C-alpha positions, 0 to 999 in steps of 0.5 A: 640332244639332237642339234638342228644345225642345218635348219634355218627355218622354224621347226617343231619340238626338238628331237628327244625333247621331254614334253613341257606339261610332263608330271612334276618329277621331283623337287624343283631345282630352284630356290623359292626366290623368284623362280621362273613361272610355270605359266611363262614356261608353258608359253613356249610351244618349241616352234623355232621362229626364235632360232634364226634371230638367236646369236648363239644359235646362229653361231653354233646351231646348238639346240640347247643354245637357242631360246627354246632350248634354254626354255626347255632346260629351265622347264626340266630344272623346275621339275627337278630333273636336272641340276642348275650346275654343269650343262644348265649354267654352261648354256644359260651363260652362253645367253647374250640376253639380247631379246631378239627372240622376244621380238620374234616370237609369235606366241609372245613367250616372255623370255626376258622374264624367264631369263631375268628370274633364272640368272639369280638362281645361278648366282645364288645356287651355283659355285663358280670356279675361283677364277671366274667368280674372281673376274666377275667380282672384279668387274662389278667392284669397278663398273657401277661406281663413277668415282673408281672409274674416274680413278681408273681413268688416270692410269688408263689415259697413261696406258693408252699413250704407252700402248703404241710402244712395241714392248708393252704392245707385246705384253698386251698380246700375251694376256689370256683371253679374258684379260685381253678382251678387257684390254682391247675394249678399252674406251678412248680415255680423256682425264679432262672428259673423265672429271667433267660435270654437267650443269644441275639445270640448263634452261630450255631455249625459248618457250619451255615444252618439257621438264626432264631429268638426265640419268647420266650413267656410270661408263657413260659419264666417265668415258662418254661424257661428250654424249651426255653433254650432246644430250643436254644441248639438244634437249635444251635447244628443243625447248627442255629444261634439263635437270642433272642430279649431282648425287645420282648413282649406277641404276643397276642395269649391269647387275640386273642383266648379270643376275646380281639381284640383291645389289641391283635392286638396292640400286634401283631403289636408290635411283627411284629415291633420287629421281622421284622428288623431281618435278619433271615430265620424264627421266631420260636415259641415253644408254640402252641398257640403263633404259631397259632396266629402269623401264622394268623396275615396276616389274622387279619390285613388284612384290616389294610392299614399299617399293612396288607402287613407287617403282611402277610410277617411276618406270612409267616416267622413264623415257629414252632421249629418242623417245622424248625428241620424237615426241616433241616432233609429233606434236601438231604445230599449233601445240608447238610441235615439230623440230624447233632448233634450226638444223645445218646439213650433214652430208653422207651416209650414216649407218644406224645399228639398233642396240639390242636393249633399246630395240628389242628390250625397249621397242624403241626402233623408229624414233631414232630414225626419225630423230636422224632424218630431221637433219637435212641431207643426211642419207640414213642407211640400214645394216643387214641382220640388224636384229642380230647382237653385236656381241657387246651384251653388257659384260658379255664380251668380256666374260665370253670373248670368243663368242663375242669376237664372232659376233663382232666381226660379223656385225663389223662386216655387214656395217662395211657392206653399206659403206657409211661415212659415220656409224651411230648407235645408242649404247656405249657397249656397242660403240666399243664393240664395233670400234674394235672390229670395224677398223678394217679396209679403210674404216679405221678413222670412221666416226663412231657416235651416239645419234644425239651427237650427231644431232648436236653437231647439225644444230650447232653447226660444228663438224662432225665429232670423231666419237 
């Protein structure tokens, strides 16, 4: 396949491409469990508008590592012209799943739905190397389980105290690629924070404007518990009753994005069953990846006769925390609208990074900025190449550390260019990824926060937290 590395403008069908409407050549290489739909494959006209927005194409200029190239591979596999192993799996694995191409596509190609159908096909039908399978299994043996993460927090906290010891540091530097990536992405660990819990019910301050339930998340609740605490305080201060079910579990987002369909759908059903019993106006998330998957439950379970309607109703109630706040602010004052809680000024330049699964997957871009602009004297600055992924992308920065490192360095450079005093983004993976690559040239001690933490500090009149 001819590369278009020198092209930055949309181009036509790639040289040597097989016409997507060619007759079926043989049995499909996909199994019959949710294969990519022919009508979705045919939507792509290979115009090339996706190319400048695709992180892997921007890095490598390789046609098969662009959205239209991957769709061509899916088309060939659907016709039975190529198998799923080898190059097909390699190029699909290279995809971050950031969905920037969905935002950019003028033809409305649903690449998100295509990728969502293809990754489970690979997981079911392609035998990975023992090392690759073991590494991926280890990730999913830990991350979706809050109790296991809390147990891991104990040695994690000890290790972070020891990692400055020269001998320990030298050992860490000798770790191979993926293990080194995991070690370098360890979040700041606080045992107190890891084992803390939120109140089951936090009443609204003043007359109630809404009643919501909060998904606390897995990594979010254990390693970024302060974000959850700030979220509850902010929602309460703005007139929301907040319910936090103690027995909630993982929503399945990481597994959805990695193609582990069976376990992901089981987690989706458990999440629906737990939250649908609550009398709330919205189920609130403060993690971009969790929110994008929960809003998609209606599609993921559409053909399940027992869960399809329940999933659709549940997804319709899911809201990112910025959406909830922006909806309250947009109400007319006669309907108790606008920000309720008084704010104290926050001085300084604040750079907002659009998490891909919030901006591209959920289409939530203006609301976080609106929430931040409600803080007096805050100067909000945008980052160049805002639509380009930082390289976190769920588990991508652990399984594809080299590509993730290039993207992380690129994003950190764009952030440094705007000289912020604070960086905010609405996804824990982005916070860790940016925190890994930003510290350079005087940016080592810059606060990296979720937007609600900044709003919480303004409402409470406290100093801006460091994390």
